[in-house]
The first five atom37 places (N, CA, C, CB, O) and aatype in JSON, in Angstrom:
{
  "aatype": [12, 15, 3, 3, 0, 16, 0, 1, 4, 10, 19, 19, 10, 11, 5, 19, 11, 7, 13, 14, 1, 3, 5, 0, 6, 2, 0, 19, 18, 10, 12, 6, 10, 1, 6, 6, 13, 14, 10, 19, 3, 14, 19, 6, 19, 4, 1, 0, 18, 1, 19, 17, 12, 1, 3, 2, 14, 7, 11, 0, 11, 2, 18, 1, 15, 1, 10, 1, 16, 13, 13, 0, 1, 11, 16, 2, 3, 10, 6, 3, 7, 3, 1, 7, 7, 1, 7, 0, 7, 1, 7, 3, 13, 1, 1, 1, 10, 7, 7, 0, 11, 2, 13, 3, 15, 1, 9],
  "atom_mask": [
    [1, 1, 1, 1, 1],
    [1, 1, 1, 1, 1],
    [1, 1, 1, 1, 1],
    [1, 1, 1, 1, 1],
    [1, 1, 1, 1, 1],
    [1, 1, 1, 1, 1],
    [1, 1, 1, 1, 1],
    [1, 1, 1, 1, 1],
    [1, 1, 1, 1, 1],
    [1, 1, 1, 1, 1],
    [1, 1, 1, 1, 1],
    [1, 1, 1, 1, 1],
    [1, 1, 1, 1, 1],
    [1, 1, 1, 1, 1],
    [1, 1, 1, 1, 1],
    [1, 1, 1, 1, 1],
    [1, 1, 1, 1, 1],
    [1, 1, 1, 0, 1],
    [1, 1, 1, 1, 1],
    [1, 1, 1, 1, 1],
    [1, 1, 1, 1, 1],
    [1, 1, 1, 1, 1],
    [1, 1, 1, 1, 1],
    [1, 1, 1, 1, 1],
    [1, 1, 1, 1, 1],
    [1, 1, 1, 1, 1],
    [1, 1, 1, 1, 1],
    [1, 1, 1, 1, 1],
    [1, 1, 1, 1, 1],
    [1, 1, 1, 1, 1],
    [1, 1, 1, 1, 1],
    [1, 1, 1, 1, 1],
    [1, 1, 1, 1, 1],
    [1, 1, 1, 1, 1],
    [1, 1, 1, 1, 1],
    [1, 1, 1, 1, 1],
    [1, 1, 1, 1, 1],
    [1, 1, 1, 1, 1],
    [1, 1, 1, 1, 1],
    [1, 1, 1, 1, 1],
    [1, 1, 1, 1, 1],
    [1, 1, 1, 1, 1],
    [1, 1, 1, 1, 1],
    [1, 1, 1, 1, 1],
    [1, 1, 1, 1, 1],
    [1, 1, 1, 1, 1],
    [1, 1, 1, 1, 1],
    [1, 1, 1, 1, 1],
    [1, 1, 1, 1, 1],
    [1, 1, 1, 1, 1],
    [1, 1, 1, 1, 1],
    [1, 1, 1, 1, 1],
    [1, 1, 1, 1, 1],
    [1, 1, 1, 1, 1],
    [1, 1, 1, 1, 1],
    [1, 1, 1, 1, 1],
    [1, 1, 1, 1, 1],
    [1, 1, 1, 0, 1],
    [1, 1, 1, 1, 1],
    [1, 1, 1, 1, 1],
    [1, 1, 1, 1, 1],
    [1, 1, 1, 1, 1],
    [1, 1, 1, 1, 1],
    [1, 1, 1, 1, 1],
    [1, 1, 1, 1, 1],
    [1, 1, 1, 1, 1],
    [1, 1, 1, 1, 1],
    [1, 1, 1, 1, 1],
    [1, 1, 1, 1, 1],
    [1, 1, 1, 1, 1],
    [1, 1, 1, 1, 1],
    [1, 1, 1, 1, 1],
    [1, 1, 1, 1, 1],
    [1, 1, 1, 1, 1],
    [1, 1, 1, 1, 1],
    [1, 1, 1, 1, 1],
    [1, 1, 1, 1, 1],
    [1, 1, 1, 1, 1],
    [1, 1, 1, 1, 1],
    [1, 1, 1, 1, 1],
    [1, 1, 1, 0, 1],
    [1, 1, 1, 1, 1],
    [1, 1, 1, 1, 1],
    [1, 1, 1, 0, 1],
    [1, 1, 1, 0, 1],
    [1, 1, 1, 1, 1],
    [1, 1, 1, 0, 1],
    [1, 1, 1, 1, 1],
    [1, 1, 1, 0, 1],
    [1, 1, 1, 1, 1],
    [1, 1, 1, 0, 1],
    [1, 1, 1, 1, 1],
    [1, 1, 1, 1, 1],
    [1, 1, 1, 1, 1],
    [1, 1, 1, 1, 1],
    [1, 1, 1, 1, 1],
    [1, 1, 1, 1, 1],
    [1, 1, 1, 0, 1],
    [1, 1, 1, 0, 1],
    [1, 1, 1, 1, 1],
    [1, 1, 1, 1, 1],
    [1, 1, 1, 1, 1],
    [1, 1, 1, 1, 1],
    [1, 1, 1, 1, 1],
    [1, 1, 1, 1, 1],
    [1, 1, 1, 1, 1],
    [1, 1, 1, 1, 1]
  ],
  "atom_positions": [
    [[0.86, -1.16, 0.0], [0.0, 0.0, 0.0], [0.9, 1.22, 0.0], [-0.98, 0.0, 1.22], [1.91, 1.26, 0.7]],
    [[0.54, 2.19, -0.79], [1.36, 3.39, -0.84], [1.26, 4.14, 0.48], [0.93, 4.29, -2.01], [0.31, 3.98, 1.24]],
    [[2.27, 4.96, 0.73], [2.27, 5.76, 1.95], [1.07, 6.7, 1.99], [3.56, 6.55, 2.08], [0.52, 6.98, 3.05]],
    [[0.66, 7.19, 0.8], [-0.49, 8.08, 0.73], [-1.76, 7.36, 1.15], [-0.64, 8.65, -0.68], [-2.57, 7.9, 1.9]],
    [[-1.96, 6.15, 0.66], [-3.15, 5.37, 1.02], [-3.14, 5.03, 2.51], [-3.23, 4.08, 0.18], [-4.18, 5.08, 3.16]],
    [[-1.98, 4.69, 3.04], [-1.88, 4.4, 4.47], [-2.25, 5.62, 5.28], [-0.47, 3.93, 4.83], [-3.01, 5.53, 6.24]],
    [[-1.7, 6.78, 4.91], [-1.99, 8.01, 5.63], [-3.48, 8.35, 5.57], [-1.17, 9.18, 5.06], [-4.07, 8.76, 6.57]],
    [[-4.08, 8.17, 4.41], [-5.51, 8.46, 4.27], [-6.36, 7.5, 5.1], [-5.93, 8.39, 2.79], [-7.35, 7.9, 5.7]],
    [[-5.96, 6.23, 5.13], [-6.67, 5.25, 5.96], [-6.55, 5.6, 7.44], [-6.13, 3.84, 5.7], [-7.52, 5.5, 8.2]],
    [[-5.36, 6.0, 7.85], [-5.15, 6.35, 9.25], [-6.01, 7.54, 9.67], [-3.68, 6.66, 9.51], [-6.52, 7.58, 10.78]],
    [[-6.17, 8.51, 8.77], [-7.02, 9.67, 9.05], [-8.47, 9.21, 9.23], [-6.93, 10.72, 7.91], [-9.16, 9.65, 10.14]],
    [[-8.91, 8.32, 8.36], [-10.29, 7.8, 8.45], [-10.47, 7.02, 9.74], [-10.62, 6.91, 7.22], [-11.48, 7.19, 10.43]],
    [[-9.52, 6.16, 10.08], [-9.65, 5.32, 11.27], [-9.59, 6.13, 12.56], [-8.57, 4.26, 11.28], [-10.15, 5.71, 13.58]],
    [[-8.92, 7.28, 12.54], [-8.9, 8.15, 13.72], [-10.29, 8.67, 14.04], [-7.93, 9.33, 13.5], [-10.57, 9.06, 15.17]],
    [[-11.17, 8.68, 13.05], [-12.53, 9.18, 13.23], [-13.48, 8.12, 13.78], [-13.06, 9.71, 11.92], [-14.64, 8.42, 14.08]],
    [[-12.99, 6.9, 13.92], [-13.82, 5.81, 14.45], [-13.68, 5.79, 15.96], [-13.41, 4.42, 13.84], [-12.59, 5.56, 16.5]],
    [[-14.78, 6.04, 16.64], [-14.77, 6.08, 18.1], [-14.4, 4.7, 18.64], [-16.15, 6.53, 18.65], [-15.02, 3.69, 18.31]],
    [[-13.37, 4.67, 19.48], [-12.94, 3.42, 20.1], [-11.84, 2.67, 19.37], [0.0, 0.0, 0.0], [-11.27, 1.72, 19.91]],
    [[-11.53, 3.08, 18.12], [-10.48, 2.38, 17.38], [-9.14, 2.66, 18.05], [-10.46, 2.82, 15.88], [-8.89, 3.79, 18.47]],
    [[-8.26, 1.65, 18.16], [-6.96, 1.86, 18.8], [-6.2, 3.04, 18.2], [-6.11, 0.59, 18.68], [-6.2, 3.23, 16.98]],
    [[-5.57, 3.83, 19.04], [-4.94, 5.08, 18.6], [-3.46, 4.97, 18.27], [-5.11, 6.11, 19.66], [-2.84, 5.96, 17.88]],
    [[-2.87, 3.81, 18.4], [-1.45, 3.63, 18.1], [-1.26, 3.65, 16.58], [-0.9, 2.3, 18.71], [-1.47, 2.64, 15.91]],
    [[-0.86, 4.81, 16.05], [-0.77, 5.0, 14.6], [0.26, 4.08, 13.95], [-0.43, 6.44, 14.29], [0.04, 3.57, 12.85]],
    [[1.37, 3.86, 14.62], [2.4, 2.98, 14.04], [1.88, 1.55, 13.92], [3.69, 3.02, 14.9], [2.07, 0.89, 12.9]],
    [[1.23, 1.08, 14.97], [0.68, -0.27, 14.95], [-0.45, -0.38, 13.91], [0.16, -0.66, 16.35], [-0.57, -1.39, 13.22]],
    [[-1.27, 0.66, 13.81], [-2.34, 0.67, 12.81], [-1.76, 0.65, 11.39], [-3.23, 1.91, 12.99], [-2.31, -0.03, 10.52]],
    [[-0.68, 1.38, 11.16], [-0.05, 1.41, 9.84], [0.48, 0.02, 9.46], [1.09, 2.45, 9.8], [0.32, -0.42, 8.33]],
    [[1.11, -0.64, 10.41], [1.62, -2.0, 10.16], [0.45, -2.94, 9.86], [2.44, -2.52, 11.37], [0.54, -3.76, 8.95]],
    [[-0.62, -2.82, 10.62], [-1.79, -3.68, 10.41], [-2.4, -3.43, 9.03], [-2.84, -3.44, 11.51], [-2.8, -4.37, 8.35]],
    [[-2.48, -2.17, 8.62], [-3.01, -1.85, 7.3], [-2.14, -2.44, 6.19], [-3.12, -0.33, 7.13], [-2.65, -2.91, 5.18]],
    [[-0.84, -2.4, 6.38], [0.07, -3.0, 5.39], [-0.18, -4.51, 5.28], [1.55, -2.73, 5.78], [-0.19, -5.07, 4.19]],
    [[-0.38, -5.16, 6.43], [-0.66, -6.6, 6.42], [-1.98, -6.89, 5.71], [-0.7, -7.14, 7.86], [-2.07, -7.85, 4.94]],
    [[-2.99, -6.07, 5.97], [-4.28, -6.26, 5.31], [-4.16, -6.08, 3.81], [-5.32, -5.29, 5.87], [-4.76, -6.82, 3.03]],
    [[-3.38, -5.1, 3.4], [-3.2, -4.83, 1.97], [-2.49, -5.99, 1.28], [-2.41, -3.52, 1.76], [-2.81, -6.33, 0.14]],
    [[-1.53, -6.59, 1.96], [-0.84, -7.76, 1.4], [-1.78, -8.95, 1.3], [0.39, -8.12, 2.26], [-1.73, -9.71, 0.33]],
    [[-2.64, -9.11, 2.3], [-3.56, -10.25, 2.33], [-4.72, -10.07, 1.35], [-4.1, -10.45, 3.74], [-5.23, -11.04, 0.79]],
    [[-5.14, -8.81, 1.14], [-6.29, -8.52, 0.27], [-5.89, -7.47, -0.77], [-7.5, -8.02, 1.11], [-6.31, -6.32, -0.67]],
    [[-5.09, -7.85, -1.77], [-4.55, -6.88, -2.72], [-5.57, -6.31, -3.72], [-3.44, -7.51, -3.49], [-5.29, -5.31, -4.37]],
    [[-6.74, -6.92, -3.84], [-7.71, -6.47, -4.83], [-8.51, -5.24, -4.41], [-8.66, -7.59, -5.13], [-9.08, -4.55, -5.26]],
    [[-8.55, -4.96, -3.13], [-9.45, -3.9, -2.64], [-8.74, -2.56, -2.51], [-10.04, -4.3, -1.31], [-7.52, -2.49, -2.34]],
    [[-9.53, -1.51, -2.59], [-9.05, -0.15, -2.33], [-9.14, 0.07, -0.82], [-9.89, 0.94, -3.14], [-10.24, 0.15, -0.28]],
    [[-8.01, 0.17, -0.13], [-8.04, 0.24, 1.33], [-8.76, 1.47, 1.86], [-6.63, 0.22, 1.87], [-9.41, 1.41, 2.91]],
    [[-8.66, 2.59, 1.16], [-9.33, 3.81, 1.62], [-10.85, 3.63, 1.55], [-8.89, 5.04, 0.78], [-11.57, 4.03, 2.46]],
    [[-11.31, 3.02, 0.48], [-12.75, 2.76, 0.32], [-13.26, 1.85, 1.44], [-13.04, 2.13, -1.05], [-14.32, 2.09, 2.0]],
    [[-12.5, 0.81, 1.75], [-12.9, -0.12, 2.8], [-12.9, 0.58, 4.16], [-11.95, -1.34, 2.84], [-13.82, 0.38, 4.95]],
    [[-11.89, 1.39, 4.43], [-11.83, 2.1, 5.71], [-13.0, 3.08, 5.85], [-10.5, 2.85, 5.84], [-13.54, 3.24, 6.94]],
    [[-13.37, 3.72, 4.77], [-14.52, 4.64, 4.81], [-15.82, 3.88, 5.08], [-14.64, 5.42, 3.49], [-16.65, 4.32, 5.88]],
    [[-15.99, 2.74, 4.43], [-17.19, 1.92, 4.66], [-17.22, 1.44, 6.11], [-17.22, 0.71, 3.69], [-18.28, 1.42, 6.75]],
    [[-16.06, 1.06, 6.62], [-15.94, 0.63, 8.02], [-16.33, 1.76, 8.96], [-14.51, 0.15, 8.32], [-17.06, 1.54, 9.92]],
    [[-15.85, 2.97, 8.69], [-16.17, 4.13, 9.53], [-17.68, 4.37, 9.57], [-15.44, 5.39, 9.01], [-18.25, 4.6, 10.63]],
    [[-18.31, 4.31, 8.41], [-19.76, 4.53, 8.34], [-20.5, 3.45, 9.13], [-20.25, 4.55, 6.88], [-21.42, 3.74, 9.89]],
    [[-20.09, 2.19, 8.94], [-20.75, 1.09, 9.64], [-20.58, 1.23, 11.15], [-20.19, -0.26, 9.17], [-21.53, 1.03, 11.9]],
    [[-19.39, 1.59, 11.58], [-19.14, 1.74, 13.02], [-19.94, 2.9, 13.6], [-17.65, 1.96, 13.27], [-20.38, 2.83, 14.75]],
    [[-20.13, 3.95, 12.82], [-20.93, 5.08, 13.3], [-22.4, 4.66, 13.42], [-20.79, 6.3, 12.34], [-23.09, 5.04, 14.36]],
    [[-22.87, 3.87, 12.46], [-24.27, 3.44, 12.46], [-24.55, 2.29, 13.43], [-24.68, 3.04, 11.08], [-25.7, 2.07, 13.8]],
    [[-23.52, 1.57, 13.83], [-23.66, 0.42, 14.72], [-22.71, 0.53, 15.9], [-23.4, -0.9, 13.95], [-21.81, -0.3, 16.05]],
    [[-22.88, 1.54, 16.74], [-21.94, 1.72, 17.85], [-22.02, 0.55, 18.83], [-22.23, 3.05, 18.58], [-23.1, 0.04, 19.14]],
    [[-20.88, 0.16, 19.31], [-20.82, -0.9, 20.31], [-20.9, -2.31, 19.76], [0.0, 0.0, 0.0], [-20.88, -3.27, 20.53]],
    [[-20.98, -2.47, 18.44], [-21.1, -3.81, 17.87], [-19.74, -4.51, 17.76], [-21.74, -3.73, 16.5], [-19.68, -5.74, 17.77]],
    [[-18.66, -3.75, 17.66], [-17.34, -4.36, 17.49], [-16.68, -4.53, 18.84], [-16.45, -3.5, 16.55], [-16.57, -3.58, 19.62]],
    [[-16.24, -5.73, 19.12], [-15.49, -5.97, 20.34], [-14.0, -5.86, 20.08], [-15.82, -7.35, 20.93], [-13.24, -5.39, 20.93]],
    [[-13.59, -6.27, 18.9], [-12.2, -6.13, 18.49], [-12.2, -5.33, 17.19], [-11.5, -7.54, 18.31], [-12.54, -5.86, 16.12]],
    [[-11.83, -4.08, 17.28], [-11.95, -3.16, 16.16], [-11.11, -3.58, 14.96], [-11.55, -1.77, 16.59], [-11.56, -3.48, 13.82]],
    [[-9.9, -4.04, 15.21], [-9.05, -4.44, 14.08], [-9.58, -5.7, 13.42], [-7.6, -4.67, 14.57], [-9.51, -5.84, 12.19]],
    [[-10.11, -6.62, 14.19], [-10.69, -7.83, 13.62], [-11.89, -7.48, 12.74], [-11.1, -8.8, 14.74], [-12.07, -8.07, 11.68]],
    [[-12.7, -6.54, 13.18], [-13.85, -6.11, 12.38], [-13.38, -5.46, 11.09], [-14.74, -5.13, 13.19], [-13.99, -5.67, 10.03]],
    [[-12.31, -4.67, 11.15], [-11.76, -4.06, 9.94], [-11.28, -5.13, 8.97], [-10.6, -3.09, 10.29], [-11.5, -5.02, 7.76]],
    [[-10.64, -6.17, 9.48], [-10.19, -7.27, 8.62], [-11.38, -7.93, 7.94], [-9.4, -8.3, 9.45], [-11.3, -8.31, 6.77]],
    [[-12.48, -8.08, 8.67], [-13.69, -8.65, 8.08], [-14.19, -7.8, 6.92], [-14.78, -8.79, 9.15], [-14.65, -8.34, 5.92]],
    [[-14.1, -6.49, 7.06], [-14.52, -5.6, 5.97], [-13.64, -5.8, 4.74], [-14.47, -4.13, 6.43], [-14.14, -5.82, 3.62]],
    [[-12.34, -5.94, 4.94], [-11.44, -6.2, 3.82], [-11.79, -7.53, 3.15], [-9.96, -6.21, 4.3], [-11.84, -7.62, 1.92]],
    [[-12.04, -8.56, 3.95], [-12.36, -9.88, 3.4], [-13.67, -9.86, 2.63], [-12.44, -10.92, 4.53], [-13.77, -10.45, 1.55]],
    [[-14.67, -9.18, 3.16], [-15.97, -9.12, 2.47], [-15.87, -8.35, 1.17], [-17.02, -8.48, 3.37], [-16.48, -8.73, 0.17]],
    [[-15.11, -7.27, 1.18], [-14.94, -6.5, -0.06], [-14.23, -7.36, -1.11], [-14.14, -5.2, 0.21], [-14.59, -7.31, -2.29]],
    [[-13.24, -8.13, -0.7], [-12.56, -9.03, -1.63], [-13.53, -10.06, -2.18], [-11.38, -9.74, -0.93], [-13.53, -10.32, -3.39]],
    [[-14.36, -10.64, -1.33], [-15.36, -11.6, -1.79], [-16.33, -10.95, -2.77], [-16.13, -12.19, -0.6], [-16.69, -11.56, -3.77]],
    [[-16.75, -9.73, -2.48], [-17.66, -9.02, -3.38], [-17.02, -8.81, -4.74], [-18.08, -7.67, -2.78], [-17.69, -8.96, -5.77]],
    [[-15.74, -8.47, -4.76], [-15.06, -8.25, -6.04], [-14.89, -9.55, -6.81], [-13.7, -7.6, -5.8], [-15.05, -9.58, -8.03]],
    [[-14.56, -10.62, -6.11], [-14.37, -11.91, -6.76], [-15.68, -12.5, -7.27], [-13.7, -12.89, -5.8], [-15.7, -13.2, -8.27]],
    [[-16.78, -12.2, -6.57], [-18.09, -12.73, -6.95], [-18.95, -11.68, -7.63], [-18.81, -13.26, -5.72], [-20.18, -11.76, -7.6]],
    [[-18.32, -10.7, -8.25], [-19.03, -9.57, -8.83], [-20.13, -9.96, -9.79], [0.0, 0.0, 0.0], [-21.17, -9.3, -9.84]],
    [[-19.93, -11.0, -10.56], [-20.94, -11.4, -11.53], [-22.14, -12.06, -10.87], [-20.34, -12.34, -12.54], [-23.18, -12.22, -11.52]],
    [[-22.03, -12.43, -9.6], [-23.16, -13.03, -8.89], [-23.85, -12.02, -7.98], [-22.7, -14.23, -8.08], [-24.75, -12.39, -7.22]],
    [[-23.46, -10.76, -8.06], [-24.12, -9.75, -7.24], [-23.72, -9.8, -5.78], [0.0, 0.0, 0.0], [-24.59, -9.82, -4.91]],
    [[-22.45, -9.83, -5.49], [-21.99, -9.84, -4.11], [-21.6, -11.22, -3.66], [0.0, 0.0, 0.0], [-20.8, -11.89, -4.32]],
    [[-22.16, -11.66, -2.54], [-21.78, -12.94, -1.97], [-22.65, -14.08, -2.5], [-21.87, -12.89, -0.47], [-22.77, -15.12, -1.85]],
    [[-23.24, -13.89, -3.64], [-24.04, -14.96, -4.22], [-25.52, -14.77, -3.95], [0.0, 0.0, 0.0], [-25.93, -13.75, -3.4]],
    [[-26.29, -15.74, -4.33], [-27.74, -15.67, -4.14], [-28.06, -15.98, -2.69], [-28.48, -16.64, -5.1], [-28.09, -17.14, -2.29]],
    [[-28.29, -14.95, -1.94], [-28.63, -15.11, -0.53], [-30.12, -15.34, -0.35], [0.0, 0.0, 0.0], [-30.87, -15.45, -1.32]],
    [[-30.52, -15.41, 0.87], [-31.92, -15.66, 1.19], [-32.83, -14.59, 0.6], [-32.1, -15.73, 2.7], [-33.93, -14.91, 0.15]],
    [[-32.4, -13.32, 0.61], [-33.22, -12.25, 0.05], [-33.48, -12.45, -1.43], [0.0, 0.0, 0.0], [-34.6, -12.22, -1.89]],
    [[-32.47, -12.88, -2.18], [-32.65, -13.14, -3.61], [-33.63, -14.29, -3.82], [-31.3, -13.45, -4.28], [-34.46, -14.25, -4.72]],
    [[-33.53, -15.31, -3.0], [-34.41, -16.47, -3.11], [-35.85, -16.06, -2.83], [-33.97, -17.57, -2.13], [-36.77, -16.51, -3.53]],
    [[-36.06, -15.23, -1.83], [-37.41, -14.77, -1.51], [-37.99, -13.96, -2.66], [-37.4, -13.93, -0.23], [-39.17, -14.12, -3.0]],
    [[-37.18, -13.1, -3.26], [-37.67, -12.28, -4.37], [-38.12, -13.16, -5.53], [-36.58, -11.31, -4.83], [-39.14, -12.89, -6.16]],
    [[-37.37, -14.21, -5.81], [-37.72, -15.11, -6.91], [-39.03, -15.85, -6.63], [-36.6, -16.11, -7.16], [-39.72, -16.25, -7.57]],
    [[-39.36, -16.02, -5.36], [-40.6, -16.72, -5.02], [-41.79, -15.76, -4.91], [-40.43, -17.46, -3.71], [-42.89, -16.19, -4.59]],
    [[-41.58, -14.48, -5.16], [-42.68, -13.54, -5.12], [-42.77, -12.74, -3.85], [0.0, 0.0, 0.0], [-43.83, -12.2, -3.53]],
    [[-41.71, -12.64, -3.11], [-41.7, -11.81, -1.9], [-41.68, -12.65, -0.64], [0.0, 0.0, 0.0], [-41.88, -13.86, -0.66]],
    [[-41.44, -11.97, 0.47], [-41.29, -12.63, 1.76], [-42.59, -13.29, 2.22], [-40.82, -11.64, 2.8], [-42.54, -14.31, 2.9]],
    [[-43.75, -12.73, 1.85], [-45.02, -13.3, 2.32], [-45.27, -14.7, 1.76], [-46.18, -12.38, 1.94], [-45.98, -15.49, 2.37]],
    [[-44.68, -15.01, 0.59], [-44.85, -16.32, -0.01], [-43.73, -17.28, 0.34], [-44.95, -16.19, -1.5], [-43.68, -18.41, -0.16]],
    [[-42.84, -16.86, 1.2], [-41.66, -17.66, 1.52], [-41.89, -18.44, 2.81], [-40.41, -16.78, 1.64], [-42.18, -17.85, 3.85]],
    [[-41.76, -19.74, 2.74], [-41.88, -20.58, 3.91], [-40.48, -20.86, 4.43], [-42.65, -21.91, 3.58], [-39.72, -21.59, 3.79]],
    [[-40.13, -20.3, 5.59], [-38.77, -20.43, 6.12], [-38.47, -21.84, 6.6], [-38.56, -19.44, 7.25], [-37.33, -22.14, 6.93]],
    [[-39.47, -22.71, 6.66], [-39.24, -24.09, 7.11], [-38.68, -24.97, 6.01], [-40.53, -24.68, 7.64], [-38.37, -26.13, 6.26]],
    [[-38.55, -24.45, 4.81], [-38.05, -25.23, 3.67], [-36.62, -25.6, 3.9], [-38.18, -24.45, 2.35], [-36.0, -26.26, 3.06]]
  ]
}
């Protein structure tokens, strides 16, 4: 990851309430994530993470682990792009059956 992308990610992560404040450790962690998930734009993922954390306060017990999950999901979305994200989920199945009212969850 370029130094510019790392710096931009660090600025975004500083805005997440409760995220660890050790910038050096965060930079190393971001580099590791970028090596593990080279397909994703790290700044985009960090911004999505910031929004999710703002909308779901208190949901993350381990902030860095949750950030890693965001990187992994974005990678899965990119790899499965032709299937519309993570594939045909329950919502897609319900839509094909004519909506949730016609869906029997016991199937």
